[in-house]
N, C-alpha and C positions, 0 to 999 in steps of 0.2 A: 716277548721283550717285556719287561715290566713298565707300565709307564711311572713319570715322575709322581704321579698322583699315590702310586701305589709303593713308593719308596719310602721305608719307614725310617732311615737316617735322616733325611730333610727333614721331615716333621719332628723328631725327637731334639733336633738341634734347635729348629726353632721353637719347640717348648723349653730347650734350657734357656733360651734367649729372652723368653716371656717369663720364665720364672727371674731370670736374673733383673728384669726390669720391675716387677713387682718387689722382691727383695731390695732394691738399691733404696736408700733412706731418702735422698735429693726427689727421687721421684715418689716416693711416699708422701712427702711433706706438698709437693704440688697437687697432689691426688687430695690432699687432705683440704688445701686451699680452696681447691674447685666444691667439695663436699660441703665446707663452710657457708661457700655462697649459696650453694643450693639449699642449704637449709634456712638461710636469712632471706625471708619473703621481701622485706624491706630494700635490700640490696638488690635482688631480682627485678623487683620493680622498676626500680632507679633505672637498671640497666636496660630493660625493656623500654621502657620510656625512651631512653635517649636513642637507643636502636632504632626505634619505629621515627622517633623526630628525624634523625638523621638520614634515612632511607627516603622519608617522605622530602626533605628537602633536595636530596640527589636526584630524586623521580622529578621534581617540579624543574630543578636546574637543567638537565636533560633533555625536558619538555619545552624548554627556550623560555621559562621563567625567571625574571630577574629577581633573585632574591633580595630581600630589604635587608638594611643593616641591622635593625632590630630581630629580625630572624635570625642572622647570623651568630648576633650576641648572644639570642637565647638558647640556639643551641651550645653555644659555647660554655655557656655559664652552667647549663645543665650537663654536659661534658666534664667540666672542670669538678663538678658537685662530684658525680661520679668518681671520677678519679682520685678525688681526695678521701673517697671512703675506703676505709684500712680494706675490709672485706671484699669490695668489689673489685680493687686495684689488684690486689694478690690474686683473685680469681683472674683477671685479663692479663696478668703478667704468666701464671702457671699456665694457663691453657695455649698461649704463644709459645713458652717453653717446651710444652708437649708437642704442639704443631712442628716445632723445628726440630725436636729430636725424631719424631716420627718421619719427617721428611728426609733426615739426613741418613737414617737407616734406609728406608726405601731407597733413597739415590745408590746407596753402597751395593745394596742387593741387587738391585737393576743393572747398574754396572756391572757386576761381577756375572750376571747371566748375559749380558752382551756380548762382553769382553772374553769369558771363558777364563778369567785370572781375576785376581784381587786387584782392585784399582788401588793407585798409588795415592798419598796425601794430596800430591799435586793434581792429579786427575778427579779426585773427590771437591776438592775447592769449586765454590761456585764460581762461574767465569763472570768477570764485572759486566754490568749492564745487564744480566739474565741470560737464560741458557741461550746461549748461539750469539747475544746480540753484542757481546762488548769486546773484550781485550784479545782476542789472538786467534780468531781463525778455525772455528771446527771442533773436532774431537771432543765435544761437550755429550754428544749422546744422544742429541733430541733429534730424532727422526720422525 
């Protein structure tokens, strides 16, 4: 009996999906935004600085340290500057859009494998309150 990893049709269809993703003009634009960011040293440094500052504040807060208003204001100002940078904000939006697409595709494939059929639009919809946490009693495929 052939194993699933030896099934050429499954991988051929996966390759078709990947080719469709690469050919999609909207996805090309998202990747271009990410490449523009990667090639812009100033935007990358600004992003890394805000990320490190946020992680430091989060770590200190989780350790029980009370953050000062000045520290919070400094972080918010740095974050606002980052978000006002066209290249950095396009990068962040593109990164999130690609993450959401990957999540949706993974969810559809996972549910298909779990249920042995194509999931309906209703089944694919994220339950309110997160996985199994919200509005309606099970059936979300999180075991």
